[in-house]
Structure formats: structure tokens, C-alpha cells
Backbone as CSV, one residue per row, in Angstrom:
resi,resn,N_x,N_y,N_z,CA_x,CA_y,CA_z,C_x,C_y,C_z
1,UNK,18.494,26.106,87.710,17.647,27.194,87.906,17.567,27.553,89.386
2,UNK,17.660,28.816,89.692,17.600,29.293,91.091,16.260,29.774,91.488
3,UNK,15.842,29.473,92.675,14.586,29.956,93.238,14.787,30.502,94.652
4,UNK,13.969,31.438,94.989,14.025,32.088,96.319,13.556,31.048,97.354
5,UNK,14.212,30.940,98.490,13.792,29.989,99.501,12.558,30.478,100.284
6,UNK,12.169,31.735,100.123,11.049,32.275,100.899,9.774,32.188,100.101
7,UNK,9.823,32.747,98.871,8.575,32.827,98.082,8.622,31.968,96.874
8,UNK,9.714,31.210,96.657,9.889,30.290,95.515,9.878,30.923,94.165
9,UNK,10.152,32.262,94.092,10.187,32.996,92.875,11.480,32.683,92.112
10,UNK,11.402,32.788,90.767,12.613,32.709,89.945,13.276,34.058,89.751
11,UNK,12.724,35.095,90.288,13.208,36.465,90.122,14.288,36.721,91.186
12,UNK,15.343,35.940,91.242,16.370,36.060,92.253,17.743,36.237,91.506
13,UNK,18.551,37.226,91.984,19.796,37.559,91.258,20.898,37.696,92.232
14,UNK,22.156,37.397,91.769,23.274,37.638,92.717,23.590,39.126,92.706
15,UNK,23.888,39.610,93.907,24.171,41.062,94.106,25.605,41.291,94.512
16,UNK,26.237,40.339,95.159,27.586,40.485,95.573,28.224,39.095,95.670
17,UNK,29.584,39.109,95.729,30.323,37.932,95.897,31.696,38.250,96.446
18,UNK,32.576,37.346,96.496,33.942,37.585,96.962,34.223,36.696,98.216
19,UNK,34.871,37.323,99.181,35.292,36.550,100.369,34.121,35.978,101.136
20,UNK,33.020,36.728,101.209,31.899,36.284,102.006,31.010,35.266,101.262
21,UNK,31.287,35.019,100.014,30.450,34.199,99.173,29.364,34.957,98.453
22,UNK,28.602,34.237,97.701,27.609,34.858,96.899,26.377,35.318,97.736
23,UNK,25.827,36.466,97.510,24.623,36.962,98.173,23.596,37.242,97.075
24,UNK,22.390,36.743,97.305,21.309,36.877,96.273,20.204,37.809,96.820
25,UNK,19.463,38.384,95.883,18.373,39.290,96.170,17.204,38.896,95.364
26,UNK,16.029,38.748,96.013,14.759,38.368,95.364,13.971,39.639,95.132
27,UNK,13.561,39.912,93.885,12.829,41.083,93.552,11.377,41.009,94.079
28,UNK,10.856,39.810,94.242,9.421,39.699,94.630,9.226,39.926,96.117
29,UNK,9.998,39.236,96.983,9.797,39.329,98.439,10.904,40.049,99.118
30,UNK,11.899,40.538,98.423,13.007,41.310,98.957,13.947,40.524,99.875
31,UNK,13.919,39.183,99.709,14.816,38.327,100.422,16.280,38.637,100.019
32,UNK,17.177,38.667,100.965,18.578,38.892,100.718,19.362,37.945,101.552
33,UNK,20.146,37.044,100.887,20.902,36.079,101.657,21.682,35.156,100.703
34,UNK,22.472,34.242,101.342,23.289,33.380,100.555,22.643,32.013,100.224
35,UNK,21.591,31.737,100.896,20.920,30.406,100.662,19.830,30.614,99.595
36,UNK,19.903,29.765,98.556,18.911,29.759,97.433,18.589,28.287,97.163
37,UNK,17.528,28.040,96.527,17.126,26.752,96.040,17.568,26.533,94.617
38,UNK,18.145,25.393,94.311,18.569,25.007,92.950,17.664,23.916,92.585
39,UNK,16.903,24.081,91.516,15.903,23.110,91.038,16.261,22.745,89.578
40,UNK,15.823,21.526,89.202,16.070,21.066,87.814,14.876,21.316,86.917
41,UNK,13.646,21.501,87.507,12.483,21.682,86.685,12.449,23.078,86.097
42,UNK,12.453,23.246,84.779,12.454,24.551,84.184,11.059,25.202,84.087
43,UNK,10.032,24.332,84.260,8.640,24.939,84.167,7.963,25.012,85.520
44,UNK,7.048,25.876,85.616,6.298,26.119,86.914,5.313,25.031,87.199
45,UNK,4.887,24.301,86.234,3.855,23.290,86.532,4.385,22.126,87.383
46,UNK,5.597,21.686,87.140,6.200,20.657,87.937,6.397,21.161,89.389
47,UNK,6.852,22.412,89.530,7.122,22.973,90.833,5.818,23.118,91.599
48,UNK,4.747,23.584,91.000,3.463,23.802,91.684,2.878,22.442,92.105
49,UNK,3.066,21.418,91.303,2.515,20.110,91.625,3.182,19.554,92.867
50,UNK,4.450,19.755,93.106,5.151,19.210,94.246,5.180,20.152,95.453
51,UNK,4.667,21.395,95.247,4.682,22.386,96.339,3.746,22.023,97.500
52,UNK,2.543,21.409,97.177,1.502,20.971,97.990,1.400,21.234,99.365
């Protein structure tokens, strides 16, 4: 599961790829970049508990 590195939203999608690599866009905070967080927890409760 991918999450935005700025707002931690799951509303992040790939917008381009190719020679420069994958670029992602977050619909919540408008982040655009190649760095994203990959997490194993599918539910928000585990994420919120460790966010602290």
C-alpha cells in the first residue's frame, strides 16, 4: 500500500513513468514526486497508533 510522504494519505497515484522513474501525485495535499511510503498495514488504525 502506498502513502503520501507529506500528509500520509492513501489517495496517491502514479502520473508518469519511463526514463525518469515513477512520479506520484497526491489528491489530498497536491504532493508530486517520486518518493512515496510503502506500508504493510492495510487499515488506518495501525497507522494512526504508530503516527504519534
